[in-house]
C-alpha positions in Angstrom: 106.0 23.2 42.8 108.3 25.7 43.2 106.2 27.7 41.3 103.3 27.4 43.5 105.3 28.1 46.7 106.8 31.3 44.5 103.3 32.4 43.8 101.6 31.2 47.2 104.1 32.3 49.7 104.6 35.8 48.4 101.0 36.3 48.0 100.7 35.4 51.7 103.3 37.7 52.9 102.1 40.2 50.3 98.6 40.1 52.0 100.3 40.5 55.5 102.4 43.2 54.5 99.6 45.0 52.8 97.3 44.7 55.8 100.1 46.3 57.9 100.7 49.0 55.3 96.9 49.7 54.7 96.7 50.2 58.8 99.7 52.3 58.9 98.5 54.4 55.7 94.8 54.5 57.3 96.7 55.9 60.5 98.6 58.7 58.3 95.3 59.3 56.2 93.5 59.8 59.6 96.2 62.0 61.1 96.0 64.3 58.2 92.3 64.5 58.0 92.0 65.2 61.8 95.0 67.5 61.2 93.4 69.5 58.3 89.9 69.7 59.9 91.3 70.6 63.2 93.5 73.2 61.5 90.7 74.4 59.3 88.4 74.9 62.2 91.3 76.9 64.3 91.9 78.9 61.2 88.1 79.9 61.0 87.9 80.4 64.6 90.9 82.9 64.2 89.6 84.6 61.3 85.9 85.1 63.2 88.3 86.6 66.1 90.4 88.7 64.1 87.5 89.7 62.0 85.5 91.2 65.0 88.9 92.8 66.3 89.0 94.5 62.8 85.5 96.0 63.1 86.4 97.1 66.7 89.7 99.0 65.4 87.6 101.1 63.1 85.7 102.8 66.1 88.8 103.7 67.6 90.6 105.7 64.6 90.4 109.3 65.5 91.0 111.0 68.8 88.8 111.8 71.4 87.1 115.4 71.5 84.8 117.0 74.3 81.8 116.8 72.1 81.7 113.6 70.0 80.1 111.1 72.6 76.8 110.9 70.7 78.7 110.4 67.2 80.9 107.6 69.2 77.4 106.2 70.3 76.3 106.3 66.8 79.3 104.3 65.7 78.9 101.4 68.6 75.3 101.2 67.6 76.3 100.7 63.9 78.9 97.9 65.1 76.2 95.7 66.9 74.1 95.7 63.8 77.0 94.7 61.8 78.3 92.2 63.9 75.6 90.0 65.6 78.1 88.4 68.1 79.0 91.3 70.1 76.8 91.8 72.8 78.0 95.2 74.2 80.4 97.7 73.4 82.6 100.2 75.7 84.4 103.1 74.7 87.1 104.4 77.0 89.0 107.7 76.0 92.7 108.5 76.3 92.3 108.9 80.2 91.0 105.5 80.5 87.4 106.9 81.7 84.1 105.2 80.2 82.7 107.6 77.4 79.9 105.4 75.6 78.4 102.2 76.4 75.9 100.2 74.1 74.3 96.8 74.9 72.0 94.5 73.3 71.0 93.3 77.0 71.4 96.1 79.2 70.8 100.0 79.2 72.9 102.1 76.8 74.7 105.2 78.5 76.9 108.0 77.5 79.1 110.8 79.0 82.0 110.3 81.6 81.6 107.4 83.7 83.8 104.9 85.7 87.4 105.0 85.6 88.8 101.8 83.6 92.5 102.4 83.6 93.2 99.4 85.8 90.7 97.0 84.1 93.1 94.2 82.7 91.0 94.8 79.2 92.4 98.4 79.0 95.7 97.6 80.4 96.2 94.7 78.2 95.0 96.6 75.2 97.6 99.3 75.8 100.4 96.8 76.1 99.6 94.8 72.8 97.0 96.5 70.8 94.6 93.5 71.1 93.4 92.0 74.4 91.4 88.6 74.6 90.1 88.1 77.9 89.3 84.9 79.4 85.8 82.6 78.5 83.2 83.5 80.9 79.8 81.9 81.1 76.5 83.7 82.0 74.3 82.1 84.3 77.0 79.0 84.0 75.7 78.1 80.4 76.5 80.7 77.4 79.8 81.5 76.8 81.2 85.0 76.5 84.5 86.5 75.9 85.8 90.1 76.3 88.2 91.9 73.4 89.7 94.9 74.0 91.5 96.9 71.0 93.7 100.0 71.5 93.8 102.8 68.7 96.6 103.3 66.5 97.3 106.4 68.4 96.8 106.8 72.4 94.5 109.9 71.9 91.9 107.6 70.1 91.3 105.5 73.0 90.2 102.0 73.7 87.2 99.9 72.8 86.1 96.8 74.6 83.4 94.5 73.3 81.6 91.1 75.0 81.4 88.5 72.4 78.7 85.8 72.5 80.6 82.5 71.6 77.5 80.8 70.6 78.1 81.5 67.0 81.3 79.6 66.9 78.9 76.7 66.9 78.3 77.3 63.0 82.1 76.9 62.3 82.1 73.7 64.3 78.9 72.1 63.2 80.1 72.6 59.4 83.2 70.1 60.2 82.4 66.3 59.2 84.8 63.6 59.9 83.2 60.5 58.2 79.9 59.6 59.5 79.8 60.5 63.1 83.3 62.2 63.6 83.3 65.8 64.5 85.2 68.6 66.0 84.7 70.9 69.1 86.5 73.7 71.0 87.7 74.2 75.0 89.3 76.7 76.5 92.2 76.7 78.7 90.6 75.3 81.6 89.1 72.4 79.9 85.6 74.1 79.7 83.6 73.6 76.2 83.2 76.4 74.1 81.9 75.5 70.9 80.4 71.5 70.2 77.9 70.5 67.7 75.6 69.5 70.4 74.5 72.7 71.9 73.2 71.1 74.9 76.8 70.4 76.0 77.9 73.8 75.8 74.8 75.3 77.7 75.8 72.8 80.4 78.6 75.3 80.9 81.7 74.0 83.0 79.7 70.9 84.2 81.7 68.7 82.1 84.9 70.4 82.0 86.9 67.6 83.8 85.9 65.2 81.1 87.0 67.8 78.3 90.3 68.5 80.3 91.1 64.8 80.5 90.4 64.6 76.9 92.7 67.5 75.9 95.7 66.1 78.1 95.4 62.9 76.5 95.6 64.1 72.9 98.0 66.9 73.8 100.6 64.4 74.9 100.7 63.2 71.2 102.4 66.3 70.4 100.6 67.1 67.2 99.6 63.7 65.8 96.4 61.6 66.1 96.0 59.5 69.2 93.8 56.9 70.2 91.8 57.6 73.7 88.3 57.5 75.3 86.2 60.1 74.1 83.7 62.4 76.5 81.1 60.0 75.7 83.1 56.9 77.0 84.1 55.3 73.5 87.3 54.6 71.9 88.0 57.4 69.7 91.1 58.6 67.2 91.6 62.6 68.1 93.9 65.3 67.2 94.4 68.5 68.8 95.3 72.1 67.1 95.6 75.1 69.3 94.2 78.7 68.2 97.3 80.7 69.0 95.8 84.4 69.7 93.0 83.2 71.9 94.4 80.1 73.4 91.8 77.7 72.7 92.1 73.9 72.0 90.4 72.6 68.8 90.0 68.8 69.0 89.0 66.5 66.1 87.8 63.1 66.4 86.2 60.0 65.0 85.1 56.8 66.8 87.3 53.8 66.0 85.2 51.5 64.7 84.3 54.0 61.9 87.8 55.4 61.7 89.4 51.8 60.7 86.6 50.2 59.0 88.2 50.4 55.3 91.2 48.5 57.2 89.1 45.6 58.3 87.6 45.4 55.2 90.8 45.3 53.3 92.1 42.5 55.5 89.2 40.2 54.7 89.5 41.1 51.1 93.4 40.1 51.3 92.3 36.9 53.3 89.9 35.9 50.5 92.3 36.9 47.6 95.1 34.4 49.0 92.6 31.5 49.0 91.7 32.3 45.4 95.4 33.0 44.4 96.4 29.6 46.1 94.0 27.6 43.8 94.8 29.4 40.8 98.5 29.3 41.3 98.2 25.3 41.9 96.5 25.2 38.6 98.7 27.3 36.7 101.9 26.4 38.1 102.6 23.4 35.7 101.5 25.0 32.5 103.6 28.3 33.2 106.7 26.4 34.1 106.9 24.6 30.5 105.7 27.5 28.7 108.3 29.9 29.9 111.6 27.6 30.2 112.2 27.5 26.3 111.9 31.6 25.7 113.8 32.1 28.7 116.6 30.0 27.3 116.4 31.8 23.9 116.7 35.4 26.1 119.6 34.1 28.0 121.4 32.8 24.8 120.8 36.2 23.4 122.1 38.2 26.2 125.2 36.0 26.2 126.0 36.8 22.4 125.3 40.5 22.9 127.8 40.4 25.4 130.4 39.1 23.1 129.8 41.8 20.8 127.7 40.0 18.4 125.2 42.7 17.9 124.0 41.2 14.5 121.9 38.4 16.5 118.5 38.5 16.7 115.9 36.1 18.8 112.8 34.6 17.4 109.9 34.0 19.8 106.4 33.6 18.8 104.7 33.0 22.1 102.0 35.7 21.4 102.7 37.3 24.9 105.0 39.3 26.9 107.7 37.1 26.3 107.4 37.8 22.5 107.4 41.5 23.1 110.1 41.4 25.3 112.1 39.5 22.2 110.9 42.3 20.1 112.6 44.8 22.4 115.6 42.8 22.5 115.9 42.7 19.1 115.6 46.5 18.6 118.0 47.1 21.5 120.4 45.3 19.4 119.9 47.0 16.5 120.4 50.2 18.5 123.9 48.9 19.9 125.2 48.0 16.6 124.3 51.6 15.4 125.5 53.2 18.3 128.9 51.2 18.3 129.2 52.1 14.4 128.6 55.7 15.0 130.9 55.8 18.1 133.6 54.2 15.9 133.1 56.9 13.3 133.2 59.6 15.7 136.3 58.5 17.4 138.2 58.4 14.1 137.2 61.8 13.5 138.4 63.0 16.8 141.8 61.5 15.8 142.2 65.0 13.8 139.0 67.1 14.3 138.1 69.2 17.5 135.2 67.2 19.4 132.6 69.8 18.3 133.7 69.9 14.7 133.7 65.7 14.7 130.4 65.9 15.9 129.1 68.0 13.6 130.8 66.1 10.5 129.3 62.9 12.1 125.7 64.1 12.1 125.8 65.9 8.8 127.5 64.8 5.7 129.6 61.7 5.6 131.5 62.5 2.5 133.2 66.0 4.3 136.2 63.9 4.6 136.4 62.9 1.1 139.4 64.4 -1.2 137.9 67.7 -2.7 139.3 71.3 -4.0 138.4 74.0 -1.7 139.3 77.4 -0.8 140.9 77.4 2.8 143.2 79.6 5.1 146.0 77.6 6.2 147.5 79.1 9.3 151.0 78.2 10.8 152.8 79.3 14.1 156.3 78.4 15.3 158.1 79.0 18.5 161.1 81.6 17.9 164.2 80.6 19.7 163.1 77.2 20.8 165.8 75.4 19.0 168.5 77.4 20.7 166.6 76.7 24.0 166.5 73.1 23.4 170.3 72.8 23.2 170.7 74.3 26.7 167.6 73.4 28.7 166.8 70.0 30.3 164.1 67.8 28.4 161.9 67.9 31.3 161.9 71.8 31.4 161.1 71.6 27.1 158.3 69.2 27.8 156.8 71.5 30.4 157.2 74.4 27.8 155.6 72.3 25.0 152.9 71.3 27.1 151.9 74.7 28.1 152.1 75.9 24.5 150.0 72.8 23.0 147.3 73.7 25.6 147.1 77.5 24.7 147.1 76.8 21.0 144.5 73.7 21.3 142.1 75.9 23.6 142.2 78.8 20.9 141.5 76.3 18.0 138.7 74.5 19.8 137.0 77.7 20.9 137.0 78.9 17.1 135.7 75.5 15.8 139.1 75.4 13.3 140.6 72.1 12.5 144.2 71.6 14.2 146.2 69.5 11.3 149.2 68.6 13.5 151.7 69.8 16.1 155.2 69.4 14.6 157.7 69.9 17.5 157.4 73.7 18.2 155.0 74.3 15.1 151.4 74.1 14.6 149.3 73.8 11.4 145.5 74.8 11.5 143.2 74.9 8.7 140.1 77.2 8.5 137.0 75.9 6.3 137.8 72.5 5.9 136.3 70.0 6.3 133.6 72.1 7.5 132.7 75.3 5.8 132.0 78.6 7.4 131.0 82.0 6.5 133.9 84.5 5.9 136.6 82.2 6.7 139.5 84.9 6.3 138.1 87.0 8.9 137.5 83.8 11.1 141.3 82.9 10.6 142.7 86.7 11.3 140.3 86.6 14.5 141.6 83.1 15.5 145.2 84.0 14.6 144.9 87.2 17.3 143.5 85.2 19.8 146.3 82.4 19.5 149.0 85.0 19.4 147.6 86.6 22.5 147.5 83.4 24.5 151.0 82.3 23.4 152.3 85.8 24.3 151.0 85.4 27.8 153.3 82.5 28.0 156.1 84.1 26.5 155.9 86.7 29.3 156.3 83.8 32.0 159.1 81.9 29.8 161.1 84.9 29.6 160.7 85.4 33.5 162.1 82.3 33.8 164.9 82.9 31.3 163.9 81.5 28.4 164.4 83.9 25.1 161.6 82.2 23.5 158.9 84.1 21.0 156.1 83.1 18.8 155.4 84.2 14.9 152.4 83.2 12.6 151.9 83.1 9.1 148.5 82.9 7.1 147.4 82.8 3.7 144.5 82.1 2.0 143.9 80.0 -1.7 142.5 76.9 -3.1 144.0 73.9 -1.9 143.4 69.8 -2.3 142.0 68.6 1.2 141.1 65.3 2.3 142.2 62.4 4.4 145.3 60.7 3.7 147.1 57.6 5.6 146.8 54.0 5.7 144.7 51.5 7.8 146.1 52.2 10.8 146.3 55.6 10.9 144.6 58.5 9.1 145.4 62.1 9.0 143.2 65.2 7.6 145.6 67.7 5.5 145.5 70.2 3.0 148.1 70.3 -0.1 148.6 73.4 -2.2 150.6 76.4 -2.8 148.5 78.0 -0.1 149.9 75.7 2.7 153.7 76.3 1.4 153.1 80.2 1.6 151.5 80.1 4.8 154.4 77.8 6.2 156.9 80.5 4.4 155.0 83.6 6.0 155.5 81.9 9.3 159.0 81.3 8.9 159.7 85.2 8.0 157.4 86.4 10.8 159.3 88.0 14.0 157.9 87.3 17.6 154.3 88.5 18.2 153.9 89.1 14.3 151.1 87.6 12.2 151.7 87.9 8.4 149.3 87.7 5.8 149.3 87.2 2.0 147.5 89.7 -0.6 144.6 87.3 -0.8 143.7 87.0 2.9 144.6 90.6 3.5 142.3 91.7 0.7 139.6 89.9 2.5 139.8 91.4 5.8 141.4 94.7 5.2 137.8 96.4 6.3 137.6 94.5 9.6 141.3 94.3 10.9 144.0 97.2 10.9 147.0 95.8 8.6 150.2 97.0 7.8 152.2 96.7 4.3 155.7 95.1 5.0 156.6 95.4 1.3 157.5 92.7 -0.9 159.9 89.8 0.3 161.7 87.3 -1.5 161.0 83.8 0.0 162.4 80.3 -0.5 160.9 78.5 -3.5 159.4 81.5 -4.6 161.0 83.4 -7.8 159.2 86.5 -7.2 158.9 88.6 -4.3 155.7 88.2 -2.4 153.9 91.0 -0.8 153.5 90.8 2.8 151.0 92.3 5.2 150.9 92.2 9.1 148.1 92.6 11.9 148.5 96.1 13.4 148.7 96.3 16.8 147.6 99.9 18.3 148.7 101.4 15.0 151.8 99.7 14.1 152.4 95.9 12.9 152.4 93.2 15.4 155.9 92.3 16.3 158.6 91.6 18.8 160.9 94.9 19.4 163.9 92.7 20.4 164.0 91.2 16.9 163.1 93.2 13.7 162.1 92.2 10.9 164.5 89.6 9.1 164.8 86.0 7.9 163.5 83.3 10.5 167.0 81.8 10.7 168.4 85.1 11.7 165.7 85.6 14.2 166.4 82.2 15.7 170.1 83.2 16.2 168.8 86.3 17.8 167.0 84.3 20.5 169.9 82.7 22.6 168.9 80.9 25.8 170.3 83.0 28.8 170.1 82.2 32.3 168.1 85.9 32.6 164.9 86.9 31.0 165.4 89.1 27.7 165.0 92.4 27.9 163.2 94.6 25.0 165.1 97.1 23.5 
C-alpha cells in the first residue's frame, strides 16, 4: 500500500505539475517564436528601407554644377530601374531648388523648378541626413512613403523618393507561425501598411481603429506575448516589435486554439498515463517491496562498515538489476577508498621530512627512494651568528619571533629549489640536494639555493640589526658520497645523510662569517665555470688532521662576508657579535 501511494500520488502530482509546466513552457515558446518572427520581419523591413536609402545616397555624392541636370536625370532613371519600389525621384540642389524629377506615373522634368527649401523632407534631411515621412494612401488604398537623403556635403544636394510600400507584403507573406499564424505591419496611427491579405491593405484606413486597438493591447504587454482579440474577432496570442527608424509596429499573432493545441494533447496524455500508472503500480507494489528490502539492508550495513573505516568490506548482491550494479559500484568505491587512504598515509609520512612537491614526486614514482643507499649528495649547513649571545639577553618571545622569521625564509627557499630540508637545530639548518630525489647538476643547484637562502636571511639580518640584535648568517657547502636513508623508530622517522661530506659541510659552516658561503674543493670544482669563487687558502678545522682548501662564493668580485667580522673561527665570530641595544654599524 505504501509503494502504491508512493507511486500513484507522485504520478498524479507529477502529471498536474507537468501540465502546468507544459503550459508555461508553451507560453515561453510562443513568446520566443513570436518575438523571433516579429523581430525578423522588423529587421527585414528595416533592411528594405535602409537599402533604398543607400541607393538614394549614391545619387547625391557629388556637388551640383550648372550643366549636369541631364546626367543627374539619367542617374535618377537608372535608380528607378534598379529599385522597383521607388515610384518617383526628385533631386534638390544645395539651394533647395528642384532640379530633376522623374516618375513612373507622372511626367518627368528637368531644370530649375519650385523652391523646396521649406519642405519637411528637405528640412528633415538637412537636420539628420535621412528623413522618413509618414505613410500616405493614394486613392485611400495603396500605401506610399517619402524618403529624403542628404549628400555627405551640403553642395551635393538632397534626393527625395516616393516609395510604394506594397512590396513590403513579400516580407510579411513569408512569415508563417504554425498553420494560420501570421504577421502584419501598421504605422503610428494604426493604419495597415503590410498584411498577407492584400485586400486589407488596399482598404486604406478603413480598419485603422481595429488595428489601433490591437496594437494598444499588445504594446501594453511591454515586449511579451499577450492574449487578446484579433482584428477578425477571434482570440489570439500576439506580440509587437517596433521598427525603430520608421516608427512602424510589426505584430506577430497566432490563434489561441492552434497555439495551445500541444498543451491540450499533453494534458490528455498525462491523464491517460495516470490511469495506467495506477494500475501498474498496484500490481508491482507487493513484488517490488519484497525484492528490494533485502539488498537495501545489505547496502545499509555496508555503508555503516565503511563509515567505521572497514574498507575491506564487500557486498554480494546477485539480483541482476540496478541493485546489483549499485553493489558493484559500492565495492569499487570501497577499494578506491582503501587505496586512497593508504596513499594518503604514505604521502603524509613523506611530508614529515620532505617538501610537499618532493613528497608527491616520491609517492608517484619510486617507492624505494627512501631506502638506505650510497649516493653523491651536496650537504648545506647554515647557522645564525651571534644568536647564542643574543639569547642570553633577549626575551624568549623575541627569540621565538626571530626564529619564526628565520625558519619561514629558509623553508621557502628550500621548497622553491625542491631540495630536502633535513632538520632545524635551534638556529642551524641542514639541507640535502640530490637525495632522495636525484636532480641534474646538483652542485650548481645547491650553490644557487645557498645564494638565494643567504640573500633571504640577510634581508632579515638587516631588520634584526635595526632592532638592535647583532645577528648574522653563515653557510657551508660540501659535495661527496654519503649514505642516505630513513632512520628512526615506529613513532618517528627522519631522512638523513651520514658521511664525511656532512661533517665537512658542518665545519665549513662553523668557519663561515656572516654573509659568507664556503665551499669545499669538490663542489668548487663543479661550479667554478658558473659562479665567481674566491680561494681563501687552506684552513685547519676541528676533526681534520690536514688543512682543507676553502673557497667562498664571490659577490661583486669579492668573497661574500660581513665586513664587521673578518674571517676567523666560528667561536671567535660568535664573541664578536654581542647583543647591544643599538644596531651594529659596519666598519
